N, C-alpha and C positions, 0 to 999 in steps of 0.2 A: 703807342705803348708796346712793350714786349711781353708776349705770352710766357707765363711761368709754367714750367712743365712738371707734372707728377708722373708716376709710372704709367697709369692707365691712359692718361691723355697723350703721353709720348707714344704709346703703342698705337693709338688711333691715328695720329698724324703720320707715324711711320707706315702704317698700312695704306693710307691714302697715297703716300709717295710711292710705295711699292706697286700699287695698282696702276698709277699714272705711268710708271716705267714700263710695266707689262704692256699697256695699251700702245705706248709709243713704239716699243720694240716689235710689236705684232703688226704695225702699220695701220692701226685703228684710230690714230690721232694725228692726221696730217695738219700741218700748220697749227692753228688754234682750235682744232676740232675737239669737241667733247666738253663736258662739264660735270662737276660733282658737288653735291651738298650732303653733309652728314650731320645729324643731330648729335652733338657731343655734350649735351647738358649733364648727363650723369657722370661724365669724366672731367668736367671743367675745374672742379675743386674750389674751395673757398678763396684760395689765393688769387683766383682770376675774376671773381665776382665783383671785386671792387676796382677793376681796371677802368680808367677814365675813358669816356666816349670820344673817339677821334672825329667821327662824323655821323650825322643822322640822315637817313635817306627815306623819304616818305613812300608809302606804298599806295598803289592805285585802289586798293581795297583793304579792308581790315581782316586780320586773321587772329581774332582774340584767343582762339584755342592754343595758339603758339606763343602767347605772352610769356616773356622771361625764359624762352628756350634759346639755347646757344647752338650755333651752326658753324661748321667749317664750310666755306664757300670758295670755289675757284673764282678768280677774278676775270673780268671781261678781257678777251684777247689773250689769255694765258695759254701757254703751250705745255702739253703734258710732259714733254722732255725736261722742261724747266721746273715743273712742279715736282718731278721725281728727284731733282737735285736739291731743291729747297722749297718745300710746300708752303712756307710762310713768306716767301719772296714773291709768289705768284697766286697766293690765296689769302683769305682773311678769316678772322673769327668775328662773328656777328651775334647780336642778341636782338630778339624781337622785343619791341617796347612793351611796356605794361598794358597799354591799351590795344596793342596789336596793329597799330596804324603806321609803323615805321620800323626800320631796322637800324641798329646802332653798331657801327664798326668799332671794335675794341682793340684789335691787334692784327698784324704788327704794323701795317702801313695803311694809309688812306687810299685804297685801291677800289675802283668800281667793281661791284660784283658782276658775275656772269649775266648776260642779258636774259638768260633763261631763269633767273632767280624767281621772278613772279610766278612762272609756271611751276617751279619746284616747290614754292611755298604753298601753292594751292594743293599740291600732292601731299606735302607734309601736313597740311590742315586736315585732309581726309584721313590720314593715318592717326592724327591726334583725336579726331572724332571717334574713330574705332576704339582707341584706348579709353577714352572718357566714357563711352557707353559700357565698357567692361569694368569700369572702376579702377583702371590701371594708370600709372604715370604715362604722360605723353610719349616720352622717349623709350618706353618699353615695347612699342610696336615697331613697324618698319621705320628705320632711322636713316636709311641710305637711298638717295636718288642719284643714279649714274647714267650718263648718256655718252655713247661712243659710236664709232663708225666701223664695225666689223665688215671687211671687204666682201667676203663670200655671202654673208646674210643680206647685204645690200644688193648684191647681184641676184640673189633669189627673189628679191622683192620686185624685180622686173618681169618675172614669169607670170603671165596672166592667169594661168591655171592654178597658181599658188596664192592668189590675192584674196584670201579669206582666212579667218582664224582657224577654221576646221582644216582647210587644205594645207596651210603652211605647217601647222602642228603635226598633222598625220605624215606629211612628207619627211619631216625631221625625225619623227619617231621611227619611221621605216628605215632610215639611213643608219641610225646609231642607237642601240638600246639604252645607252647611258642617258640620253635626253629625257626619256620618260621617267627614269629614276630620279633625276635631279629637278625635273620640272613636270610633275604629274598633272598640274593644272593647265598645261599648254601655253602656247605663245599667242598673244593677241595680235591681230593684224589691224593696222591703222592706215587708212588711205591717205594719200599725200595731202599735206597742208603746209603752208609756208613755215619754214623753220623759225622758231621764236614767236610764232603768232599765238593769239588768244585761242584761235580755232583749234590749233594743234594741242594746246593745253587742255581745252575742254574735252576733246576726243580722248586724250590720254587718261584724264581723270575718270571719265565714264568707264573705261575698260579696267582701270586699276582697282575698281571695286571687286572684280573677279579674277584678275590676273596680276602677277608680280612682274612679268616681263612682256614687252611688246616690240613688234617690228614696225618701224615707221617707213612707209613706202619711199624708196630712193633716198633715204636719209640715215637710218641707223637703228640702234637698239636703245630702248629705255629699260633699265633694270632697277628694281627696288628690293630692299631686304633689311635685315638687322646687322649684317656684317658686310663691309665693302669687299673683303676677300671672297666671301661666299657668292656675292653678286657677280664678281668677275668670273669665278669658276663656272657659273651657269652660262654666262655669255660665251665663254671660251668653249664650252661643250656644245652649245648651239651652233657656233661658227664652225666647229669641227664637223658636225653633221651636214652643215650647208656645203662645206668643201667636198665632202664625200658625194653629196647629191650632184655637184657640178662635175666631178670626175665621172660618175656613172652616166650622167647625161651626155658627156663628151664621148665616152666609149660606145654609146648606143646610137650615135648620130654620125 
């Protein structure tokens, strides 16, 4: 089925495409690197709630808090440069089933979701629980989960002396004052786990209770927030500080 666009939904999809292009142009999205999920429930519109289900994919665990929530999800193997050109050619719109035990692909194609989707849904479940505790709609909290491979931040993750939340945060704060302004809560450090593994997901969820962004050792950055453009801006600022750190380190050695 073909997604029907309204103004707000079109803007959300356009923002996803724009950020995908930024990541590709910056060299943070080699080959099929990176993935994105965005809760678009509040923008989906009545015109899309009746879309026929193209495919149902069972989940390994139930996420009842996400029942009837709609997500834009990048597909498995998708390339950010292609998402930038046509986000619905390399991504899908899904809905979590009423019982929270499967996802339903609604548009535009029957593509497999990113292999990171189970991890992303666990994160979205945590955000949903935060909203429910506050008596707010699920999609009113953090709606975006973005993973990308910023070159300089990955390089910093190889420095033994920076391999802790305190150390990496303080180092980036020292390099560029903008970092503390846009990320006062700091950057969480996550020791290496196999990409796409349950272990990495669990480590990330644990830290996401207190942090919006984290650096995965030798792997990249995970960012969360309410706006994909704002999430990108923070990662961009963090990576600028990492680049400055590497310049200073080079000059002093």
